[in-house]
C-alpha positions as CSV (number, residue, x, y, z in Angstrom):
1,M,18.0,-9.8,-13.8
2,A,18.2,-12.2,-10.9
3,Q,16.2,-11.6,-7.8
4,E,19.2,-11.1,-5.6
5,D,20.4,-8.2,-7.9
6,L,17.3,-6.2,-6.8
7,S,18.6,-5.2,-3.3
8,P,20.1,-1.9,-4.5
9,I,16.8,-0.9,-6.1
10,R,14.9,-1.9,-3.0
11,H,17.3,0.1,-0.8
12,A,17.1,3.2,-3.1
13,L,13.2,3.0,-3.0
14,G,13.2,2.6,0.8
15,L,15.5,5.6,1.3
16,A,13.5,7.7,-1.1
17,R,10.2,6.8,0.7
18,E,11.8,7.6,4.1
19,R,13.1,11.0,2.9
20,G,10.0,12.0,0.9
21,F,11.6,12.0,-2.6
22,A,9.3,12.2,-5.5
23,E,11.6,10.3,-8.0
24,V,14.3,7.7,-8.0
25,V,16.8,7.2,-10.8
26,L,19.3,4.4,-10.4
27,E,22.0,3.2,-12.8
28,Y,24.5,0.5,-12.2
29,D,26.2,-1.9,-14.5
30,D,23.8,-2.4,-17.4
31,V,20.7,-1.7,-15.3
32,K,18.8,1.5,-15.5
33,F,15.8,2.1,-13.2
34,K,13.5,5.0,-12.7
35,A,10.5,5.3,-10.5
36,A,8.2,8.2,-9.7
37,L,6.9,8.0,-6.1
38,Q,3.7,9.4,-4.9
39,P,3.5,10.8,-1.3
40,A,1.8,8.4,1.0
41,A,-1.9,9.1,1.2
42,K,-3.0,10.7,4.5
43,S,-4.4,8.0,6.7
44,A,-8.1,8.0,7.2
45,S,-7.5,6.6,10.6
46,R,-6.7,10.1,12.0
47,P,-9.8,12.0,12.7
48,A,-10.0,15.5,11.2
49,P,-10.5,18.3,13.6
50,S,-14.2,19.1,13.9
51,S,-16.1,22.0,15.1
52,A,-19.1,19.8,15.9
53,S,-20.0,19.3,19.5
54,D,-18.7,16.3,21.4
55,D,-22.3,15.2,22.2
56,A,-22.8,14.0,18.6
57,P,-22.1,10.3,18.2
58,S,-19.1,9.7,16.0
59,E,-18.5,6.7,13.8
60,P,-15.1,5.0,14.2
61,A,-12.5,6.2,11.6
62,L,-11.6,3.7,8.9
63,A,-8.1,2.4,8.5
64,E,-6.5,1.8,5.1
65,V,-4.3,-1.0,3.8
66,T,-2.0,0.6,1.2
67,A,0.3,-0.6,-1.6
68,T,3.9,-1.1,-0.5
69,L,5.4,-0.3,-3.8
70,V,4.7,0.7,-7.4
71,G,3.5,-2.0,-9.7
72,Y,0.5,-4.1,-10.7
73,V,-1.8,-5.5,-8.0
74,Q,-3.2,-9.0,-7.8
75,P,-5.6,-10.3,-5.2
76,A,-4.4,-12.8,-2.6
77,R,-4.9,-16.5,-3.2
78,Q,-8.0,-16.2,-1.1
79,P,-9.4,-12.8,-2.3
80,V,-10.5,-10.3,0.3
81,Q,-14.1,-9.2,0.0
82,V,-16.3,-6.6,1.7
83,G,-17.5,-8.0,5.1
84,D,-14.4,-10.2,5.6
85,Q,-12.5,-10.0,8.9
86,L,-8.8,-9.2,8.6
87,E,-6.1,-10.0,11.0
88,V,-2.8,-8.1,11.3
89,G,-0.2,-9.7,9.0
90,Q,-2.8,-11.3,6.7
91,I,-1.9,-11.2,3.1
92,V,-4.5,-9.2,1.2
93,A,-2.8,-8.8,-2.2
94,S,0.5,-8.8,-4.0
95,V,2.1,-6.1,-6.1
96,T,4.3,-7.2,-9.0
97,A,7.2,-4.9,-10.0
98,L,10.1,-5.8,-12.3
99,G,8.6,-9.3,-12.5
100,I,8.7,-10.0,-8.8
101,A,5.6,-10.3,-6.7
102,T,5.7,-8.8,-3.2
103,D,2.9,-9.6,-0.7
104,V,0.9,-6.8,0.8
105,E,0.1,-7.6,4.5
106,S,-2.6,-5.9,6.5
107,A,-1.3,-3.7,9.3
108,V,-4.7,-3.5,10.9
109,S,-7.4,-6.0,12.0
110,G,-11.1,-5.4,11.5
111,E,-13.9,-5.7,8.9
112,V,-13.3,-4.9,5.3
113,V,-15.7,-2.2,4.2
114,E,-14.3,-1.3,0.8
115,V,-12.0,-3.0,-1.7
116,L,-10.4,-0.3,-3.9
117,F,-8.5,-2.3,-6.5
118,E,-9.1,-4.7,-9.3
119,A,-6.7,-7.5,-10.6
120,N,-3.9,-6.3,-12.9
121,Q,-4.6,-2.6,-12.0
122,P,-1.4,-0.4,-11.8
123,V,-0.9,1.0,-8.3
124,M,1.4,3.7,-6.8
125,Y,3.3,3.5,-3.5
126,G,0.9,4.4,-0.7
127,Q,-2.3,4.0,-2.8
128,S,-5.2,2.7,-0.7
129,L,-6.2,-0.9,-1.5
130,L,-8.7,-1.6,1.2
131,R,-10.7,0.3,3.8
132,V,-11.1,-1.4,7.1
133,K,-13.3,-0.7,10.1
134,P,-11.1,-1.6,13.1
């Protein structure tokens, strides 16, 4: 299957994510595609309501960099490690699906505090790959 033939699949996955579907089944010509989508993980950057007093010092919430699609994850050419400083738009990994690698870019800047994936590990859409202290 040529790369330009994947636009219907990408479109179907995008619509499914936008509308919160759990599964996508697509059949056209001789291509059959099925994907189970996981709901996006709740972002850790939103603080949970707390009954603690406002006088207690609070640590800044961590942001997460998540997988943009279902597939197998690979580290970036320059692997990200704990303690590294990320910039918005920096490529932190790639996810391979249907033989095509798609870069995962950071949507946040800050210090990497946790790397949550290993090379060749299967990942789901929305799965956390990194935790970052903004």
